C-alpha positions as CSV (number, residue, x, y, z in Angstrom):
1,X,-8.5,15.3,-3.3
2,X,-5.8,17.6,-1.9
3,X,-4.0,17.3,1.3
4,X,-2.8,20.8,1.9
5,X,-3.9,24.4,1.6
6,X,-2.4,27.6,0.4
7,X,0.2,27.7,2.9
8,X,2.2,25.7,0.3
9,X,2.7,28.5,-1.8
10,X,4.9,30.3,0.7
11,X,6.5,27.2,2.3
12,X,10.3,27.2,2.5
13,X,10.8,24.0,4.1
14,X,9.2,21.1,6.1
15,X,9.8,18.2,8.2
16,X,9.0,14.8,6.5
17,X,8.1,11.9,8.9
18,X,7.6,8.2,8.0
19,X,6.0,5.7,10.5
20,X,5.7,2.0,10.2
21,X,2.9,1.1,12.4
22,X,0.2,-1.7,13.1
23,X,-2.7,-1.4,10.9
24,X,-5.1,-1.1,13.7
25,X,-3.4,2.1,14.9
26,X,-3.6,4.2,11.7
27,X,-6.7,6.0,12.5
28,X,-5.7,7.2,16.0
29,X,-2.2,7.9,15.0
30,X,-3.2,9.9,11.8
31,X,-5.6,11.9,14.0
32,X,-2.9,12.7,16.4
33,X,-0.6,13.8,13.6
34,X,-3.3,16.0,12.1
35,X,-4.1,17.5,15.4
36,X,-0.3,18.5,15.7
37,X,-0.1,20.2,12.3
38,X,0.5,17.5,9.8
39,X,-0.4,19.1,6.3
40,X,-1.3,15.7,4.9
41,X,-1.0,11.9,5.3
42,X,-0.6,8.9,2.9
43,X,-0.9,5.4,3.9
44,X,1.1,2.6,2.2
45,X,0.2,-0.9,2.8
46,X,3.3,-2.8,4.0
47,X,2.0,-6.2,4.3
48,X,-0.3,-8.1,6.7
49,X,-1.4,-5.9,9.6
50,X,1.2,-3.2,9.0
51,X,0.9,0.4,7.4
52,X,3.4,3.1,6.7
53,X,2.0,6.6,7.3
54,X,3.9,9.4,5.3
55,X,3.5,12.9,6.4
56,X,4.9,16.3,6.6
57,X,4.8,19.5,8.9
58,X,5.6,23.0,8.1
59,X,8.9,24.0,9.6
60,X,8.3,27.0,11.8
61,X,10.6,26.4,14.9
62,X,8.1,24.0,16.5
63,X,9.4,20.8,14.8
64,X,11.5,19.7,17.5
65,X,8.4,19.9,20.0
66,X,6.3,18.0,17.3
67,X,8.8,15.0,17.1
68,X,8.9,15.1,20.8
69,X,5.2,14.9,21.1
70,X,5.0,12.0,18.6
71,X,7.6,10.1,20.6
72,X,5.6,10.7,23.9
73,X,2.4,9.5,22.2
74,X,3.9,6.4,20.9
75,X,5.4,5.6,24.1
76,X,1.9,6.1,25.9
77,X,0.3,3.5,23.5
78,X,3.2,1.1,24.3
79,X,2.3,1.6,28.0
80,X,-1.3,0.8,27.2
81,X,-0.4,-2.7,25.7
82,X,-0.9,-1.6,22.2
83,X,2.1,-3.7,20.8
84,X,4.2,-1.2,19.0
85,X,7.6,-2.4,20.0
86,X,8.6,-2.9,16.4
87,X,7.4,0.5,15.2
88,X,9.7,2.3,12.9
89,X,10.1,6.1,12.5
90,X,12.1,8.2,10.1
91,X,12.3,12.0,10.0
92,X,14.1,14.3,7.6
93,X,14.2,18.2,7.2
94,X,13.6,19.0,3.5
95,X,14.3,22.4,2.0
96,X,11.6,23.4,-0.7
97,X,14.0,23.2,-3.5
98,X,15.2,19.5,-2.5
99,X,11.6,18.1,-2.1
100,X,11.7,15.7,-4.9
101,X,15.1,14.3,-4.2
102,X,14.5,13.8,-0.5
103,X,11.0,12.4,-1.0
104,X,12.2,9.7,-3.5
105,X,12.9,7.3,-0.6
106,X,9.3,7.2,0.2
107,X,7.9,6.6,-3.3
108,X,8.3,3.2,-5.0
109,X,6.5,1.5,-8.0
110,X,3.1,0.2,-7.1
111,X,0.5,-2.0,-8.8
112,X,-3.2,-0.9,-8.6
113,X,-6.0,-3.0,-9.5
114,X,-5.6,-5.4,-12.3
115,X,-3.9,-3.3,-14.7
116,X,-2.3,-0.2,-13.4
117,X,1.4,0.3,-12.6
118,X,2.1,3.7,-10.9
119,X,5.8,4.7,-10.8
120,X,7.9,7.7,-10.2
121,X,10.1,9.0,-13.3
122,X,13.3,7.9,-11.8
123,X,12.4,4.2,-11.6
124,X,12.4,1.8,-14.5
125,X,9.8,-0.8,-14.4
126,X,8.7,-3.6,-17.0
127,X,5.2,-3.4,-17.8
128,X,3.5,-6.5,-18.9
129,X,1.1,-6.8,-21.8
130,X,-2.3,-5.2,-20.9
131,X,-0.9,-3.3,-18.1
132,X,-1.3,0.6,-17.9
133,X,1.7,2.7,-16.8
134,X,1.2,5.9,-15.0
135,X,4.2,8.2,-14.1
136,X,3.6,10.4,-11.1
137,X,6.2,13.0,-9.8
138,X,5.7,13.4,-6.1
139,X,4.8,17.0,-5.2
140,X,2.7,19.0,-2.9
141,X,-0.6,17.6,-4.0
142,X,-2.4,14.4,-3.0
143,X,-2.4,11.4,-5.1
144,X,0.7,9.3,-5.7
145,X,-1.5,6.0,-5.7
146,X,-0.4,4.8,-2.3
147,X,-3.4,6.1,-0.4
148,X,-6.2,3.6,0.0
149,X,-8.8,5.9,-1.2
150,X,-6.8,6.7,-4.4
151,X,-6.3,2.9,-5.2
152,X,-10.1,2.4,-4.5
153,X,-11.1,5.0,-7.0
154,X,-8.7,3.7,-9.6
155,X,-10.2,0.1,-9.2
156,X,-13.7,1.3,-9.5
157,X,-12.8,3.3,-12.7
158,X,-11.1,0.2,-14.1
159,X,-14.4,-1.5,-13.4
160,X,-17.0,1.0,-14.6
161,X,-15.3,3.1,-17.3
162,X,-16.1,2.2,-20.9
163,X,-14.2,3.5,-23.9
164,X,-15.2,7.1,-24.7
165,X,-16.9,7.8,-21.4
166,X,-16.5,11.5,-20.2
167,X,-15.0,11.8,-16.8
168,X,-15.0,14.6,-14.3
169,X,-12.4,14.3,-11.5
170,X,-13.2,16.6,-8.7
171,X,-10.3,17.3,-6.3
172,X,-7.9,16.3,-8.9
173,X,-4.9,16.7,-6.7
174,X,-1.9,15.1,-8.6
175,X,-4.3,14.4,-11.5
176,X,-3.7,10.6,-11.1
177,X,-7.4,9.7,-11.5
178,X,-7.8,11.9,-14.6
179,X,-4.8,10.2,-16.2
180,X,-6.2,6.7,-15.1
181,X,-9.4,7.4,-16.8
182,X,-7.6,8.5,-19.9
183,X,-5.4,5.3,-19.8
184,X,-8.4,3.3,-19.6
185,X,-9.8,4.8,-22.9
186,X,-12.1,7.5,-21.5
187,X,-13.1,10.4,-23.7
188,X,-13.0,14.1,-22.5
189,X,-11.8,14.2,-19.0
190,X,-11.8,17.2,-16.6
191,X,-9.8,17.5,-13.6
192,X,-10.7,20.4,-11.2
193,X,-9.2,21.5,-7.9
194,X,-9.3,24.7,-5.8
195,X,-5.7,24.5,-5.0
196,X,-3.6,26.2,-7.7
197,X,-0.5,24.2,-6.7
198,X,-2.3,21.0,-7.2
199,X,-3.4,22.1,-10.7
200,X,0.1,22.9,-11.8
201,X,1.3,19.6,-10.6
202,X,-1.5,17.8,-12.2
203,X,-0.7,19.5,-15.4
204,X,2.9,18.5,-15.3
205,X,1.8,14.7,-14.6
206,X,-0.8,14.9,-17.4
207,X,1.9,16.2,-19.9
208,X,4.4,13.6,-18.7
209,X,1.8,10.8,-19.3
210,X,1.0,12.2,-22.9
211,X,-2.7,12.5,-22.3
212,X,-3.1,16.4,-22.6
213,X,-5.0,15.9,-25.5
214,X,-8.0,14.2,-23.6
215,X,-7.5,15.6,-19.9
216,X,-8.5,19.3,-19.2
217,X,-7.3,20.8,-15.9
218,X,-8.7,23.9,-14.4
219,X,-8.6,25.7,-10.9
220,X,-12.4,25.7,-10.3
221,X,-15.2,24.6,-8.2
222,X,-17.8,22.2,-9.6
223,X,-20.3,25.0,-9.9
224,X,-18.1,26.6,-12.5
225,X,-18.2,23.6,-14.8
226,X,-20.9,23.8,-17.4
227,X,-20.9,20.0,-18.6
228,X,-22.2,16.8,-17.7
229,X,-20.4,13.6,-17.6
230,X,-20.7,9.8,-17.9
231,X,-18.6,9.4,-14.7
232,X,-17.8,11.7,-11.9
233,X,-15.3,10.6,-9.3
234,X,-14.8,12.7,-6.1
235,X,-12.1,11.7,-3.8
236,X,-12.5,14.3,-1.0
237,X,-13.7,13.9,2.6
238,X,-16.9,13.8,4.5
239,X,-17.4,17.5,4.5
240,X,-16.5,17.9,0.9
241,X,-18.9,15.1,0.0
242,X,-21.7,16.6,1.9
243,X,-21.2,20.1,0.6
244,X,-21.1,19.1,-3.2
245,X,-23.8,16.4,-3.0
246,X,-26.4,18.2,-5.4
247,X,-23.7,19.7,-7.7
248,X,-22.2,16.4,-8.2
249,X,-25.5,14.9,-9.0
250,X,-26.5,17.8,-11.5
251,X,-23.3,17.2,-13.3
252,X,-23.9,13.6,-14.0
253,X,-25.5,12.3,-17.1
254,X,-28.5,10.0,-16.8
255,X,-27.3,6.3,-16.2
256,X,-23.8,7.7,-15.3
257,X,-21.7,6.5,-12.4
258,X,-20.8,8.6,-9.2
259,X,-17.8,7.3,-7.5
260,X,-17.2,8.8,-4.0
261,X,-14.3,8.2,-1.6
262,X,-12.1,9.9,0.9
263,X,-14.4,8.8,3.8
264,X,-13.9,6.4,6.6
265,X,-16.1,3.2,7.0
266,X,-17.7,4.7,10.1
267,X,-18.9,7.7,7.9
268,X,-20.2,5.7,5.0
269,X,-23.7,5.2,6.2
270,X,-24.4,8.9,6.5
271,X,-22.9,9.5,3.0
272,X,-25.1,6.8,1.6
273,X,-28.1,8.3,3.2
274,X,-27.5,11.7,2.3
275,X,-27.0,10.8,-1.4
276,X,-29.9,8.2,-1.6
277,X,-32.4,10.6,0.0
278,X,-32.1,12.9,-3.0
279,X,-34.2,10.3,-5.0
280,X,-32.0,10.8,-8.0
281,X,-29.6,7.9,-7.6
282,X,-29.5,4.1,-7.5
283,X,-27.2,2.2,-5.2
284,X,-24.5,0.1,-6.7
285,X,-21.7,-1.1,-4.4
286,X,-19.3,-0.2,-1.8
287,X,-15.5,-1.2,-1.7
288,X,-13.1,-1.1,1.2
289,X,-9.5,-1.0,1.9
290,X,-8.5,-1.1,5.7
291,X,-10.8,1.7,7.3
292,X,-11.5,3.6,4.1
293,X,-14.4,3.1,1.7
294,X,-15.6,3.9,-1.9
295,X,-19.2,4.3,-2.6
296,X,-20.6,3.9,-6.2
297,X,-24.2,5.1,-7.2
298,X,-25.7,5.3,-10.6
299,X,-28.0,8.2,-11.7
300,X,-31.5,7.1,-12.5
């Protein structure tokens, strides 16, 4: 899953914004940020009933107005009695060449599922016996392990992937799900994305984690892949999952698992119906984190 578009290729600088907000306000505030030009949003669990939203805006001379609009919106929520008196907001202007250094403050080690430890290269983390370490360099692609949908997919992979299973990661972003599959003992793994920036970042992360021998990365749409897989994981959005429905099913081996995420709970029933009505799948389960869900099917 990616969070940007080809504007990244020419981007010189951007405004990074971090908001600590009540969990119940994640959806409306995220929608507001996207409507005002946010190129992507990640959510980080900050404890009971609190979430941190991390986002960034292209700097095009309008960033002052964007910050003013955010402040006004938060004030309007406060007047409506939404209880945001303890909200925290940080913003910083980041030149393109300083991306990694400035974004370090937002990216800390994270444990995902029962076995994964996701960390940036500049942190030293002790890994217990049986834990699986993944190093991810923050970049201009989705997938540092902080977003609920990424964590959901990693947890389902941990549950469903058996040693030697082939895996297709559709919308690979940073490559984190492909790396997770390889760490779990998966066999041949393909990560694809339509964003060339994402593919380059994924390639760097795959190399850093020492799994280049098993993970193949390619700028491609699923229709360009001529293989079938034991597991397909697609962390996209409602539109993406709807549009690739039949292609995903065609690329899945018989009895293979299809793992879908990137959709909100109120979209889940529609995705479930769209995929079940094909007649090719059996329903397995749904997993949830806050308002996000992950659906698992199995091919008949």
